[in-house]
GURODO-858450 format. One record per residue (C-alpha): residue in three letters; x, y, z. Coordinates in steps of 0.2 Angstrom, whole numbers, padded with zeros to 4 digits, always signed. Layout:
<recs>
ALAXYZ ...
</recs>
This chain:
<recs>
MET-0055-0146-0019 PRO-0049-0139-0036 GLN-0040-0149-0048 HIS-0022-0142-0048 VAL-0014-0139-0064 PRO+0002-0130-0069 PRO-0001-0111-0072 SER+0002-0103-0088 PRO+0020-0095-0089 PRO+0019-0077-0081 LEU+0020-0062-0092 THR+0037-0054-0092 ALA+0038-0036-0086 ALA+0047-0023-0096 PRO+0066-0023-0093 PRO+0076-0021-0083 VAL+0063-0026-0070 PRO+0063-0045-0069 PHE+0046-0047-0060 PRO+0030-0049-0070 ALA+0016-0036-0069 VAL-0001-0044-0070 GLN-0010-0040-0086 PRO-0029-0043-0083 ALA-0036-0054-0097 GLN-0049-0045-0108 PRO-0065-0055-0111 ALA-0069-0061-0129 PRO-0084-0054-0137 SER-0099-0065-0136 ALA-0106-0072-0152 SER-0123-0076-0144 PRO-0136-0063-0140 ALA-0141-0073-0125 PRO-0126-0080-0116 ALA-0128-0093-0102 PRO-0127-0087-0084 ALA-0109-0085-0079 ALA-0101-0098-0068 PRO-0097-0093-0050 PRO-0080-0085-0049 LEU-0065-0095-0044 PRO-0058-0095-0031 ARG-0076-0092-0024 ARG-0072-0091-0005 ILE-0057-0080-0001 VAL-0051-0076+0016 PHE-0038-0062+0020 LEU-0028-0062+0036 ALA-0022-0045+0040 ARG-0017-0036+0056 ARG-0030-0022+0055 ASP-0046-0018+0047 LEU-0048-0001+0038 GLY-0059+0004+0053 ASN-0045+0003+0065 PRO-0038+0020+0071 ALA-0021+0014+0067 ALA-0025+0009+0049 GLY-0015+0015+0035 GLY-0011+0011+0016 SER-0010-0008+0018 GLU-0027-0008+0026 LEU-0034+0003+0012 LEU-0027-0008-0001 VAL-0035-0024+0007 ASP-0051-0015+0008 ARG-0052-0009-0010 ILE-0047-0027-0016 ALA-0059-0035-0005 ASP-0073-0024-0010 GLY-0069-0026-0028 LEU-0069-0045-0027 THR-0086-0045-0018 ALA-0093-0035-0032 HIS-0087-0048-0044 GLY-0096-0062-0035 HIS-0082-0069-0023 GLU-0086-0072-0005 VAL-0073-0062+0004 THR-0069-0063+0023 LEU-0056-0052+0032 LEU-0050-0060+0048 CYS-0040-0047+0058 GLY-0036-0041+0075 GLY-0042-0026+0085 GLN-0056-0015+0081 ALA-0066-0018+0065 ALA-0080-0009+0055 GLU-0094-0014+0044 HIS-0090-0016+0026 GLY-0098-0024+0010 TYR-0089-0040+0014 ARG-0088-0050+0030 VAL-0075-0044+0044 LEU-0071-0054+0059 SER-0060-0049+0073 ALA-0050-0063+0081 GLY-0045-0053+0096 GLY-0032-0040+0101 ASP-0019-0032+0090 ALA-0005-0044+0096 GLY-0015-0058+0103 HIS-0025-0062+0088 PHE-0009-0069+0079 LEU-0010-0084+0091 ARG-0029-0086+0089 VAL-0030-0085+0070 PRO-0025-0104+0066 ARG-0039-0110+0077 GLN-0052-0098+0072 LEU-0049-0099+0053 ALA-0060-0114+0049 ARG-0072-0112+0064 ARG-0077-0094+0061 THR-0075-0092+0042 GLY-0081-0109+0037 GLY-0065-0112+0027 CYS-0059-0105+0010 ASP-0054-0109-0007 LEU-0039-0097-0006 LEU-0031-0089+0009 VAL-0022-0072+0007 GLU-0009-0069+0021 VAL-0005-0050+0021 CYS+0013-0050+0027 ASN+0015-0033+0035 GLY+0029-0036+0047 MET+0024-0049+0059 PRO+0019-0064+0049 TYR+0005-0077+0052 LEU+0016-0091+0046 ALA+0000-0098+0037 PRO+0009-0112+0027 LEU+0014-0120+0043 TRP-0004-0123+0048 HIS-0015-0121+0033 ARG-0014-0134+0019 GLY-0025-0126+0005 PRO-0020-0114-0009 THR-0011-0099-0001 LEU-0006-0082-0008 CYS+0006-0069+0001 LEU+0003-0051-0001 VAL+0017-0039+0003 ASN+0017-0020+0004 HIS+0035-0019+0009 VAL+0049-0028+0018 HIS+0052-0021+0036 THR+0071-0024+0036 ASP+0076-0006+0042 LEU+0060-0003+0052 TRP+0063-0017+0065 ARG+0079-0008+0073 MET+0070+0009+0072 ARG+0055+0003+0082 TYR+0061-0010+0094 PRO+0076-0014+0105 ALA+0090-0023+0098 PRO+0086-0041+0103 ALA+0067-0039+0098 ALA+0072-0031+0082 ARG+0084-0045+0077 LEU+0070-0058+0081 GLY+0057-0049+0071 ARG+0068-0046+0056 ARG+0073-0065+0056 LEU+0055-0071+0058 GLU+0049-0060+0044 HIS+0063-0065+0032 TRP+0060-0083+0036 ALA+0041-0082+0034 LEU+0043-0073+0017 ALA+0058-0084+0010 GLY+0055-0100+0019 THR+0037-0104+0024 HIS+0029-0097+0008 ARG+0042-0106-0003 GLY+0032-0112-0018 ASN+0018-0100-0015 LEU+0015-0085-0026 MET+0018-0068-0019 VAL+0010-0051-0023 ALA+0021-0036-0022 VAL+0014-0018-0024 SER+0029-0011-0032 ASP+0045-0015-0041 SER+0055-0010-0025 THR+0045-0022-0015 ALA+0048-0036-0028 ALA+0066-0032-0028 ALA+0067-0033-0009 LEU+0058-0050-0010 HIS+0071-0056-0023 ASP+0085-0051-0012 LEU+0078-0062+0002 GLY+0079-0077-0010 VAL+0061-0077-0017 ALA+0062-0082-0035 PRO+0056-0069-0048 ASP+0045-0082-0056 ARG+0034-0082-0040 ILE+0032-0063-0038 ARG+0018-0054-0046 LEU+0016-0035-0047 VAL-0001-0028-0043 HIS+0000-0010-0041 ASN-0010+0001-0029 GLY-0024+0011-0037 VAL-0032+0028-0034 GLU-0050+0035-0034 GLU-0056+0046-0048 PRO-0055+0063-0038 GLY-0070+0072-0045 PRO-0071+0091-0047 LEU-0054+0099-0042 VAL-0053+0113-0029 PRO-0041+0128-0035 GLU-0023+0129-0028 ALA-0022+0140-0012 PRO-0017+0158-0016 GLU-0004+0158-0003 PRO+0009+0144+0000 LEU+0001+0129+0007 PHE+0012+0113+0010 LEU+0005+0097+0015 ALA+0011+0081+0024 MET-0002+0067+0026 GLY+0000+0050+0035 ARG+0000+0041+0051 LEU+0011+0050+0064 VAL+0024+0036+0068 GLU+0043+0036+0069 TYR+0047+0030+0051 LYS+0037+0044+0043 ARG+0050+0056+0050 ILE+0038+0071+0052 ASP+0051+0078+0065 LEU+0063+0080+0051 LEU+0050+0089+0041 LEU+0048+0101+0056 ARG+0066+0105+0057 LEU+0067+0108+0038 TRP+0052+0119+0039 GLU+0062+0131+0049 ARG+0075+0133+0035 VAL+0061+0134+0021 ARG+0049+0145+0029 PRO+0059+0161+0028 VAL+0061+0158+0010 THR+0044+0153+0004 GLY+0033+0159+0018 GLY+0016+0150+0020 ARG+0009+0136+0030 LEU+0013+0118+0034 VAL-0002+0107+0037 ILE+0001+0090+0044 VAL-0014+0078+0043 GLY-0015+0062+0053 ASP-0014+0055+0070 GLY-0003+0042+0079 PRO+0008+0039+0094 GLU+0020+0053+0089 ARG+0008+0067+0089 ASP+0011+0075+0106 ARG+0030+0075+0103 LEU+0028+0082+0086 THR+0016+0096+0092 ALA+0029+0101+0105 LEU+0042+0102+0091 ALA+0032+0112+0079 GLY+0036+0131+0076 PRO+0026+0145+0068 GLY+0015+0141+0053 VAL+0012+0123+0057 THR-0005+0116+0059 PHE-0009+0098+0065 THR-0027+0093+0059 GLY-0028+0075+0066 ARG-0040+0063+0056 ILE-0051+0072+0044 SER-0065+0068+0033 GLU-0063+0062+0015 GLN-0071+0078+0009 ARG-0058+0089+0019 LYS-0044+0077+0013 HIS-0049+0080-0005 GLN-0049+0099-0003 LEU-0032+0099+0005 LEU-0024+0088-0008 CYS-0031+0100-0021 SER-0026+0116-0013 ALA-0009+0111-0007 TRP+0006+0118-0017 LEU+0016+0102-0013 LEU+0014+0085-0004 LEU+0029+0083+0007 HIS+0034+0064+0010 PRO+0049+0063+0021 SER+0046+0044+0025 LEU+0061+0032+0028 VAL+0052+0017+0021 GLU+0037+0015+0009 GLY+0030+0000-0001 TRP+0022+0013-0013 GLY+0015+0028-0005 LEU-0003+0029-0008 VAL-0005+0047-0003 VAL+0008+0051-0017 MET-0004+0045-0030 GLU-0019+0053-0021 ALA-0011+0070-0022 ALA-0005+0066-0040 ALA-0023+0063-0046 ARG-0027+0081-0040 ARG-0012+0089-0049 THR-0001+0091-0033 PRO+0017+0085-0035 THR+0027+0077-0022 VAL+0044+0081-0014 GLY+0051+0065-0005 PHE+0067+0056-0002 ASP+0075+0044-0015 ILE+0070+0028-0006 PRO+0062+0011-0012 GLY+0043+0014-0014 LEU+0044+0032-0018 ARG+0055+0028-0033 ASP+0040+0019-0040 SER+0026+0031-0036 VAL+0036+0047-0040 GLU+0044+0049-0057 ASP+0059+0060-0051 GLY+0059+0076-0061 THR+0043+0072-0070 THR+0029+0070-0057 GLY+0039+0076-0042 LEU+0056+0078-0035 LEU+0066+0065-0025 ALA+0081+0070-0013 ARG+0096+0060-0007 GLY+0099+0071+0008 GLU+0091+0083+0020 SER+0098+0099+0011 THR+0093+0093-0006 PHE+0075+0090+0001 ALA+0074+0108+0008 ALA+0081+0114-0009 HIS+0068+0105-0019 TRP+0055+0112-0007 CYS+0061+0130-0009 THR+0063+0128-0028 LEU+0045+0122-0031 GLY+0038+0134-0018 LEU+0045+0148-0028 SER+0042+0142-0046 ALA+0024+0140-0050 ARG+0028+0136-0068 ARG+0039+0121-0063 ARG+0027+0116-0049 HIS+0012+0116-0061 ALA+0021+0106-0075 LEU+0025+0092-0062 GLY+0007+0092-0056 ALA+0000+0090-0074 ALA+0012+0076-0077 ALA+0008+0068-0060 ALA-0011+0069-0064 GLY-0008+0061-0081 ARG+0002+0046-0073 ALA-0011+0044-0059 ALA-0025+0041-0072 ARG-0016+0025-0077 PHE-0018+0018-0059 ARG-0036+0015-0054 TRP-0043+0003-0041 SER-0053-0006-0054 ARG-0037-0011-0063 THR-0029-0016-0046 VAL-0044-0028-0043 ARG-0043-0036-0060 SER-0025-0039-0058 PHE-0027-0047-0041 ARG-0041-0058-0047 ALA-0029-0065-0061 VAL-0016-0069-0048 ALA-0029-0076-0036 ALA-0035-0088-0050 GLU-0017-0093-0054 ALA-0014-0096-0035 TYR-0030-0107-0034 LEU-0025-0118-0048 ARG-0006-0119-0043 PRO+0000-0136-0036 LEU+0002-0136-0018 PRO+0020-0134-0013 GLY+0028-0150-0005 TRP+0036-0150+0012 
</recs>
């Protein structure tokens, strides 16, 4: 058991944001030509609790973030286990399925020690339905939050279930994890946590990263507009299809929708001329489309960050989205893309950039410059710093 000592005061983020972004420490140069072998990294054994593995057909941005962090931690010598529900794939770290998508929430408390062998740090990925880990786990615990699901509950569930889910999530974040550190992926998520009552000095910002894209494919010669993500209600692809009927007579071209999900059949029935649904695609095809697209269209209602926005940005493709939490963080409005406050403005932005190559390319160049500052290696270094702080932090009292 580690000796728990008070952590160093967190670094203060640039105003007006009151939440500290983690700045990874830079190692001091060694004066010795033959340094001693490095000590095992602490915390050594790290277990992530998450609803899904990246290999699950329903996986999205949250699962990609956990995979990149877990893979990076493993490369640094940590022993990482992901305990999840549903279908799981093989990775460079250990993955254990605790049962079905819903039922595993009840099994995890009994299976944690028995199947993982225990851990030095438990990371609860709070992605809607919580595990309430502090109620049954007494070791160092860290909470990772992509976004707070306040508005999603009433969209996806009947009123009684929505109220229950919302209260349970809020109680888990502000109540059961009181005293623990919380990782937020964006300023918007940090602000939402603060609104729930989480003290700013317990929130750490660890931004999502993006892969170096490699050689770029030229922009398509004819208008090509792209939407990419899981086909679920809150992504609002149905709204995009309605706006396409207004935009298509102005710009012409094609609208390509990448992804799969429970809404696919309904959306396919709504689609008009010039719309293509690809389903799930390979990484190579994804790279080609993100490069050749004129715009990424992101009509989502709720986001914690919007990973695909930065993936497009790295390929010089700007985004048109709505002015919502999360996208305000991944899109610099007027610089790397355009954000709209209403449907008509969204359509107007779409048309404007579809007709103005000069403006579109200027936004794309700025987007690529900004994306270069967000790499997964930095995400991993930042998370390691928070993990070490959480490991050394005194256990909260109850």
